[in-house]
C-alpha positions as CSV (number, residue, x, y, z in Angstrom):
1,M,-11.4,110.1,16.8
2,N,-9.7,108.1,19.4
3,I,-6.0,107.4,19.7
4,R,-6.3,103.9,18.2
5,N,-8.0,105.1,15.1
6,L,-5.5,108.0,14.8
7,F,-2.6,105.4,15.0
8,R,-4.2,103.3,12.3
9,Y,-4.8,106.3,10.2
10,I,-1.1,107.3,10.3
11,F,0.3,103.7,10.1
12,P,-2.2,101.7,8.0
13,A,-2.2,97.9,8.1
14,P,0.4,96.4,5.7
15,R,-0.7,94.6,2.5
16,K,2.1,92.2,2.8
17,P,3.7,90.8,6.0
18,V,6.6,92.9,7.5
19,T,9.5,90.7,8.3
20,A,12.9,91.3,10.0
21,K,14.5,91.0,6.5
22,S,12.5,94.0,5.2
23,I,13.5,96.0,8.3
24,L,17.2,95.5,7.7
25,P,17.6,98.2,5.1
26,L,16.0,100.8,7.3
27,A,18.1,99.9,10.3
28,L,21.4,99.9,8.2
29,F,20.5,103.3,6.7
30,I,19.9,104.9,10.0
31,A,23.0,103.3,11.6
32,V,25.3,104.3,8.8
33,F,23.8,107.8,8.5
34,I,24.2,108.5,12.2
35,G,27.6,107.0,12.3
36,V,28.9,109.1,9.4
37,W,27.3,112.2,10.9
38,L,29.0,111.7,14.2
39,F,32.3,110.9,12.6
40,F,32.2,114.1,10.6
41,E,31.3,116.1,13.6
42,Y,34.0,114.6,15.8
43,R,36.7,115.0,13.3
44,G,35.6,118.5,12.3
45,I,35.3,117.7,8.7
46,I,31.8,119.1,8.4
47,R,30.0,121.2,11.0
48,F,26.3,121.4,10.8
49,S,24.9,124.8,11.6
50,S,21.5,123.5,12.4
51,P,21.8,120.0,13.8
52,G,18.2,120.2,15.1
53,M,17.1,119.6,11.4
54,L,18.5,116.1,11.8
55,L,15.3,115.4,13.9
56,L,13.6,115.1,10.5
57,L,15.3,111.7,10.4
58,L,12.7,110.7,12.8
59,S,10.2,110.6,9.9
60,T,12.3,107.9,8.2
61,P,10.4,105.0,9.9
62,W,7.0,106.4,8.7
63,V,8.3,106.7,5.1
64,W,9.6,103.2,5.3
65,W,6.4,101.9,6.8
66,M,4.4,103.5,3.9
67,H,6.7,101.8,1.5
68,S,6.6,98.5,3.3
69,A,2.9,98.6,3.8
70,G,2.4,98.9,0.0
71,F,1.3,102.5,0.1
72,S,-2.1,101.5,1.4
73,G,-2.4,104.7,3.4
74,L,-1.5,107.1,0.6
């Protein structure tokens, strides 16, 4: 399996066109989430004992893509 096939396996072709309007909720969620997290950390309201777990947020675009692609890869 080459890299191109692997990429298409992970990110299948969408069943409907992906537009900038459909990307907006994902971008807003990530921006608000990171903003609130940084605000809480800076003000000392909440301290995360394992901020490395926030790296799981990197999976958000894949979950969004599967939703946007019409679950064609699931």
